[in-house]
C-alpha positions as CSV (number, residue, x, y, z in Angstrom):
1,A,-20.1,-179.5,-177.6
2,I,-20.3,-180.4,-181.3
3,D,-23.1,-177.8,-181.8
4,W,-21.0,-175.1,-180.1
5,L,-18.0,-176.0,-182.3
6,A,-20.1,-175.8,-185.4
7,R,-21.4,-172.3,-184.3
8,C,-17.9,-171.2,-183.7
9,V,-16.6,-172.3,-187.1
10,A,-19.6,-170.7,-188.9
11,A,-19.1,-167.4,-187.1
12,R,-15.3,-167.4,-187.8
13,A,-16.0,-168.0,-191.5
14,R,-18.8,-165.3,-191.7
15,L,-16.6,-162.6,-190.0
16,R,-13.3,-163.8,-191.6
17,V,-11.7,-163.8,-188.1
18,D,-8.6,-165.7,-189.2
19,A,-7.7,-162.6,-191.4
20,L,-8.2,-159.9,-188.7
21,L,-4.6,-160.1,-187.5
22,G,-3.2,-160.3,-191.0
23,A,-2.1,-157.9,-193.7
24,D,-5.4,-158.0,-195.5
25,G,-7.4,-156.9,-192.4
26,P,-9.8,-154.0,-192.8
27,F,-8.3,-151.7,-190.2
28,S,-6.0,-148.8,-191.0
29,A,-3.7,-147.1,-188.6
30,K,-6.0,-144.1,-188.5
31,F,-8.9,-146.3,-187.5
32,Q,-6.9,-147.9,-184.7
33,E,-6.0,-144.5,-183.3
34,L,-9.7,-143.5,-183.4
35,Y,-10.6,-146.7,-181.6
36,V,-8.2,-146.4,-178.6
37,A,-9.0,-142.7,-178.3
38,A,-12.8,-143.3,-178.0
39,L,-12.7,-146.8,-176.3
40,P,-9.5,-147.0,-174.2
41,F,-8.5,-150.6,-173.4
42,S,-5.4,-152.5,-172.4
43,V,-4.2,-156.2,-172.5
44,H,-2.3,-155.7,-169.2
45,R,-0.1,-158.6,-167.9
46,T,-1.7,-161.4,-165.9
47,D,-3.4,-162.0,-162.5
48,R,-2.1,-164.1,-159.6
49,Q,-3.5,-167.3,-161.2
50,G,-1.9,-166.5,-164.6
51,H,-4.9,-165.3,-166.5
52,P,-4.4,-162.5,-169.0
53,V,-6.0,-159.2,-167.8
54,L,-8.1,-157.1,-170.1
55,I,-8.9,-153.5,-168.8
56,T,-11.5,-151.4,-170.5
57,R,-12.6,-147.8,-169.7
58,Y,-15.4,-147.3,-172.3
59,C,-17.2,-144.6,-170.4
60,S,-14.2,-142.4,-169.6
61,K,-14.3,-140.4,-172.9
62,D,-16.7,-138.0,-174.4
63,L,-19.6,-139.6,-176.2
64,E,-19.0,-137.4,-179.3
65,A,-15.7,-139.2,-179.9
66,F,-17.4,-142.6,-179.8
67,R,-20.2,-141.3,-182.1
68,A,-17.6,-140.3,-184.6
69,L,-15.9,-143.7,-184.3
70,W,-19.2,-145.5,-184.7
71,S,-20.0,-143.5,-187.9
72,E,-16.5,-144.4,-189.2
73,G,-17.2,-148.0,-188.4
74,E,-20.5,-147.9,-190.3
75,A,-18.8,-146.3,-193.3
76,L,-16.1,-149.0,-193.3
77,Q,-18.7,-151.7,-193.0
78,Q,-20.5,-150.4,-196.1
79,R,-17.4,-149.7,-198.1
80,L,-15.8,-153.2,-197.5
81,G,-19.1,-155.2,-197.2
82,L,-18.4,-156.3,-193.6
83,A,-20.9,-158.4,-191.8
84,I,-20.9,-156.1,-188.7
85,N,-19.9,-152.6,-187.7
86,A,-16.1,-152.3,-187.9
87,V,-16.0,-151.1,-184.3
88,V,-17.4,-154.4,-183.0
89,L,-15.1,-156.3,-185.4
90,F,-12.1,-154.5,-184.0
91,H,-13.0,-155.7,-180.5
92,I,-13.2,-159.2,-181.9
93,R,-9.7,-158.6,-183.3
94,S,-8.5,-157.8,-179.8
95,M,-10.0,-160.9,-178.4
96,E,-8.5,-162.9,-181.2
97,Y,-5.1,-161.5,-180.3
98,I,-5.6,-162.5,-176.6
99,T,-6.7,-166.0,-177.4
100,K,-4.3,-166.7,-180.3
101,V,-1.1,-164.9,-179.2
102,V,-1.2,-164.1,-175.4
103,M,-2.8,-167.3,-174.3
104,A,-0.3,-169.3,-176.4
105,E,2.6,-167.4,-175.0
106,E,1.4,-167.8,-171.4
107,T,0.6,-171.5,-171.9
108,K,4.2,-172.0,-173.0
109,R,5.7,-169.8,-170.2
110,Q,3.6,-171.3,-167.4
111,G,3.7,-174.9,-168.6
112,R,-0.1,-175.3,-168.4
113,V,-3.1,-174.5,-170.6
114,V,-4.1,-170.9,-170.2
115,D,-7.5,-170.3,-171.8
116,R,-9.4,-167.7,-169.7
117,I,-9.1,-164.0,-169.0
118,L,-9.8,-161.6,-166.1
119,A,-11.8,-158.6,-167.4
120,V,-11.8,-155.3,-165.5
121,M,-14.4,-152.8,-166.8
122,D,-14.1,-149.3,-165.4
123,M,-17.7,-147.8,-165.4
124,N,-16.6,-144.4,-164.2
125,G,-18.6,-141.7,-166.0
126,V,-21.5,-144.0,-167.1
127,G,-24.9,-142.3,-167.0
128,L,-28.3,-142.1,-168.6
129,K,-26.8,-140.4,-171.6
130,H,-25.2,-143.7,-172.6
131,L,-28.5,-145.5,-172.9
132,N,-29.4,-143.5,-176.0
133,S,-25.9,-143.6,-177.6
134,P,-24.2,-146.0,-180.0
135,L,-22.3,-147.5,-177.0
136,K,-25.5,-149.5,-176.2
137,A,-25.4,-151.0,-179.8
138,F,-21.7,-151.6,-179.4
139,M,-22.0,-153.6,-176.2
140,A,-24.9,-155.6,-177.6
141,G,-22.9,-156.4,-180.8
142,V,-19.9,-157.5,-178.7
143,S,-22.0,-159.7,-176.5
144,K,-23.8,-161.3,-179.5
145,E,-20.7,-162.1,-181.5
146,S,-18.4,-163.0,-178.7
147,V,-20.5,-165.9,-177.3
148,P,-20.1,-168.3,-180.3
149,L,-16.5,-167.1,-181.0
150,F,-15.0,-167.2,-177.6
151,P,-17.1,-169.5,-175.4
152,E,-16.0,-170.1,-171.8
153,T,-13.0,-167.8,-171.9
154,L,-14.1,-165.6,-169.0
155,H,-12.5,-166.4,-165.7
156,A,-14.0,-163.4,-163.8
157,T,-15.3,-159.8,-164.4
158,V,-14.7,-156.9,-162.1
159,L,-17.0,-153.9,-162.7
160,A,-15.3,-150.9,-161.2
161,N,-16.7,-147.5,-160.1
162,V,-20.3,-148.6,-160.7
163,P,-23.0,-146.2,-159.5
164,W,-24.2,-146.9,-155.9
165,V,-27.8,-147.5,-157.0
166,V,-26.6,-150.3,-159.4
167,S,-24.2,-152.0,-157.0
168,R,-26.5,-151.9,-154.0
169,A,-30.0,-152.1,-155.5
170,A,-30.1,-153.3,-159.1
171,W,-27.3,-156.0,-158.9
172,P,-28.8,-157.9,-156.0
173,L,-32.0,-158.2,-157.9
174,A,-30.5,-159.1,-161.2
175,K,-28.1,-161.8,-159.9
176,A,-31.1,-163.7,-158.5
177,F,-32.0,-164.7,-162.1
178,M,-28.4,-165.9,-162.9
179,H,-26.9,-169.3,-162.5
180,P,-24.8,-169.6,-159.4
181,V,-21.7,-170.2,-161.5
182,T,-22.4,-167.0,-163.5
183,Q,-22.9,-165.0,-160.3
184,D,-19.5,-166.0,-159.0
185,K,-17.8,-164.6,-162.1
186,F,-19.0,-161.1,-161.5
187,C,-17.9,-158.6,-158.9
188,I,-19.7,-155.2,-158.7
189,L,-17.8,-152.5,-156.8
190,S,-18.7,-148.8,-156.3
191,S,-16.0,-147.4,-154.1
192,A,-12.3,-146.9,-154.7
193,S,-11.3,-148.7,-151.5
194,E,-13.3,-151.8,-152.4
195,L,-11.8,-151.8,-155.9
196,K,-8.2,-151.5,-154.6
197,A,-8.7,-154.3,-152.2
198,K,-10.4,-156.6,-154.7
199,L,-7.8,-156.0,-157.5
200,Q,-4.9,-156.5,-155.1
201,E,-6.5,-159.8,-154.1
202,L,-6.7,-160.9,-157.7
203,I,-3.6,-159.2,-159.1
204,E,-0.1,-158.5,-157.8
205,P,0.1,-154.8,-156.7
206,E,3.1,-154.3,-159.1
207,D,0.8,-155.3,-162.0
208,V,-2.2,-153.1,-161.0
209,P,-2.4,-149.7,-162.8
210,P,-2.0,-146.6,-160.6
211,Y,-5.5,-145.3,-161.4
212,F,-6.8,-148.4,-159.7
213,G,-4.6,-147.9,-156.7
214,G,-1.7,-150.2,-157.9
215,K,2.0,-149.8,-158.3
216,C,2.5,-150.7,-162.0
217,T,5.3,-148.5,-163.6
218,C,5.0,-149.7,-167.3
219,A,5.1,-147.1,-170.0
220,E,1.4,-147.2,-170.6
221,C,0.5,-146.7,-167.0
222,A,3.1,-143.9,-166.7
223,S,1.4,-142.1,-169.6
224,G,-2.1,-142.6,-168.1
225,A,-3.6,-143.4,-171.4
226,L,-4.7,-146.9,-172.4
227,R,-3.5,-147.8,-175.9
228,G,-4.0,-151.5,-176.2
229,G,-1.3,-152.7,-173.8
230,S,0.7,-155.7,-175.1
231,L,-1.3,-155.6,-178.3
232,Y,0.1,-152.2,-179.2
233,A,3.7,-153.4,-178.2
234,W,3.2,-156.6,-180.2
235,E,2.1,-154.7,-183.3
236,A,5.0,-152.2,-183.0
237,A,7.6,-155.0,-182.6
238,R,6.2,-156.9,-185.5
239,A,6.2,-153.8,-187.7
240,A,9.8,-153.1,-186.8
241,A,10.8,-156.6,-187.6
242,A,9.1,-156.4,-191.0
243,A,10.8,-153.0,-191.7
244,S,14.2,-154.4,-190.8
245,A,13.6,-157.3,-193.2
246,G,12.9,-154.9,-196.1
247,A,9.1,-155.2,-196.1
248,S,6.7,-152.3,-195.8
249,P,3.4,-153.6,-194.6
250,R,0.9,-151.5,-192.7
251,A,2.0,-151.2,-189.1
252,G,0.4,-153.9,-187.0
253,L,-1.5,-155.4,-189.9
254,Q,1.0,-157.6,-191.7
255,R,0.1,-161.2,-192.2
256,V,1.3,-163.7,-189.7
257,Q,1.3,-166.5,-192.2
258,P,-0.4,-166.9,-195.6
259,P,-3.4,-169.2,-195.7
260,I,-3.1,-172.6,-197.2
261,G,-3.3,-172.4,-201.0
262,S,-2.8,-168.6,-201.2
263,A,-1.2,-167.2,-204.3
264,N,2.3,-165.8,-204.3
265,V,4.5,-163.8,-206.6
266,S,6.7,-166.7,-207.7
267,S,3.6,-168.6,-209.0
268,G,2.3,-165.6,-210.9
269,G,-0.5,-164.9,-208.4
270,T,-1.4,-161.7,-206.5
271,P,1.0,-160.9,-203.6
272,P,-0.6,-161.3,-200.1
273,R,-0.3,-157.5,-199.4
274,A,-2.3,-156.6,-202.4
275,R,-5.2,-158.8,-201.4
276,R,-8.3,-156.9,-200.2
277,Y,-10.2,-158.0,-197.1
278,Q,-13.3,-159.8,-198.4
279,P,-15.8,-161.1,-195.8
280,A,-16.8,-164.7,-196.5
281,A,-20.4,-165.3,-197.6
282,P,-22.7,-166.5,-194.7
283,A,-22.7,-170.2,-194.5
284,S,-24.5,-172.8,-192.3
285,A,-22.6,-174.4,-189.5
286,A,-22.6,-177.8,-191.2
287,A,-21.4,-176.3,-194.5
288,A,-18.6,-174.5,-192.7
289,L,-17.5,-177.6,-191.0
290,A,-17.6,-179.6,-194.3
291,A,-15.6,-176.9,-196.1
292,T,-13.0,-176.9,-193.4
293,S,-12.7,-180.7,-193.4
294,A,-12.6,-180.7,-197.2
295,D,-9.8,-178.1,-197.3
296,D,-7.8,-180.1,-194.8
297,R,-8.1,-183.2,-196.9
298,K,-7.1,-181.4,-200.1
299,Q,-3.8,-180.2,-198.7
300,P,-1.1,-182.9,-198.8
301,P,1.6,-182.7,-196.2
302,P,4.6,-180.7,-197.4
303,P,7.4,-182.8,-198.8
304,P,10.6,-182.9,-196.9
305,P,13.3,-180.5,-198.2
306,Q,15.6,-182.2,-200.8
307,A,19.2,-181.6,-200.3
308,S,21.5,-181.5,-203.3
309,E,23.1,-184.9,-203.9
310,A,26.8,-185.1,-203.3
311,P,29.3,-188.1,-203.4
312,A,29.3,-190.1,-200.2
313,D,33.0,-189.5,-199.7
314,S,32.9,-185.8,-200.4
315,P,33.9,-183.4,-197.6
316,T,30.7,-181.5,-198.0
317,S,28.5,-184.5,-197.4
318,A,30.6,-185.6,-194.4
319,S,30.4,-182.1,-192.7
320,A,26.7,-181.9,-193.4
321,S,26.0,-185.2,-191.8
322,A,28.1,-184.4,-188.8
323,S,26.3,-181.0,-188.3
324,Q,22.8,-182.5,-188.5
325,A,21.1,-183.0,-185.1
326,P,17.7,-184.5,-184.3
327,V,15.1,-181.8,-184.1
328,E,12.2,-182.4,-181.7
329,P,8.8,-181.7,-183.1
330,P,6.9,-178.7,-181.5
331,P,4.2,-179.5,-178.9
332,A,0.8,-180.3,-180.3
333,W,-0.8,-177.2,-178.8
334,Q,1.5,-175.0,-180.9
335,H,0.0,-176.4,-184.1
336,A,-2.2,-174.0,-186.1
337,D,-5.0,-176.5,-186.1
338,Y,-4.9,-177.1,-182.3
339,L,-8.4,-176.8,-180.8
340,L,-9.3,-176.8,-177.1
341,V,-12.7,-178.2,-176.3
342,R,-14.1,-177.6,-172.8
343,L,-16.8,-180.0,-171.6
344,A,-19.1,-179.4,-168.7
345,V,-19.6,-182.5,-166.5
346,S,-22.8,-182.6,-164.4
347,E,-22.9,-186.3,-163.5
348,A,-20.2,-188.9,-162.7
349,T,-20.0,-192.5,-161.6
350,L,-17.5,-193.4,-158.8
351,R,-15.5,-196.6,-158.8
352,A,-13.3,-197.7,-155.9
353,A,-9.6,-198.3,-156.6
354,S,-9.8,-201.4,-154.3
355,E,-12.9,-203.0,-152.9
356,G,-13.2,-203.1,-149.2
357,P,-15.6,-202.9,-146.3
358,Q,-16.1,-199.1,-146.9
359,R,-18.6,-198.8,-149.7
360,W,-20.9,-196.0,-151.0
361,D,-24.6,-196.4,-150.7
362,S,-24.7,-194.8,-154.2
363,R,-21.9,-194.7,-156.8
364,R,-23.3,-191.7,-158.6
365,V,-22.7,-188.1,-157.9
366,V,-24.5,-185.2,-159.5
367,R,-23.8,-181.5,-159.7
368,R,-26.7,-179.7,-158.0
369,S,-27.2,-176.1,-159.1
370,D,-30.0,-175.6,-156.5
371,M,-27.7,-176.3,-153.5
372,D,-26.9,-173.5,-151.2
373,S,-23.3,-172.5,-151.0
374,S,-23.5,-172.8,-147.2
375,S,-24.5,-176.4,-147.4
376,S,-21.8,-177.4,-150.0
377,A,-18.8,-179.2,-148.9
378,E,-15.5,-177.5,-147.9
379,G,-13.8,-175.8,-150.8
380,G,-17.1,-174.7,-152.5
381,S,-17.9,-178.1,-154.1
382,K,-21.6,-178.6,-155.0
383,W,-21.4,-182.3,-155.9
384,A,-23.6,-184.7,-154.0
385,L,-24.3,-188.4,-153.9
386,A,-27.5,-189.2,-155.6
387,A,-29.6,-192.4,-155.9
388,P,-30.5,-193.6,-159.4
389,A,-34.2,-192.7,-158.7
390,A,-33.3,-189.1,-157.8
391,L,-31.7,-188.6,-161.2
């Protein structure tokens, strides 16, 4: 777990992930339009279990549009010195929005930790032409960079409109080499009827887009074009709020909050909007962790606000004291430094709440990946009692 955490911190420092949603991000409004036109996607509500739903239709557009987008991403990478192609980095930005904004909102709304997504990938239009296109490099880059950045965030993946030869021939062979837990996370469907039944099993019909056989009537579904879903709405609302406050940041790219120790106008430094996106130099995992801990130690807690002193018997002091009410601190998971660590348990030791005549022959249970699902206990459990010698 510590090794995974170190890899995540190092990757976030290398790609400057914390700045992707801010005003100094590398993406212009024009680039965003090119992205959603070539790679339509939508952060579209939640499933029946409360997981955010991410819909992608990467193969529904002409390859020439994606080639133009990929070339623009390479040019942006060279111009700004990005660590990876800007197209892959924009996908990471979308995932950062889901994990930092959507999951936080759903956690608060549902009253439980929401940390996984349901991905629906429409493969309609995929063919051999995509094998020799930049789309292959895009998918490889997304897979490589997402593993350390967003580990264990996938609840399930539905691959829709997959060619028959893949769903009926290639997939049964490929899944034989996968872990049973990984197999259960993928559903490969080739027909529209299968897709409609599966999605309505996972998602409320009112939240399923019409092109998947659902009844959703949101503005995006009514238009028939995927434009980012709630990400697009979030950026538009944030831009409108900034405009009403008198600011003029780029739409959807203003800073959520300045980083600790950033300069400001009052101190004679550079305003945050004038800062240029600068990727951090590659660093080892240990160095990234040490730098993060050192920065945290250097920052003292902010002093409490000092109110202007007034005589104790003055009316202003009395009214201020009467109007003050105790303020509850926000929950710990809303803190900017909150981190959720998921641990995989493969072995446990049982202990009876009260000793009696009923006792186990062995107090150890172990998770068996080689157990057949038909032999597992009711509910899909694959835990079994194991003697110490068998471990």
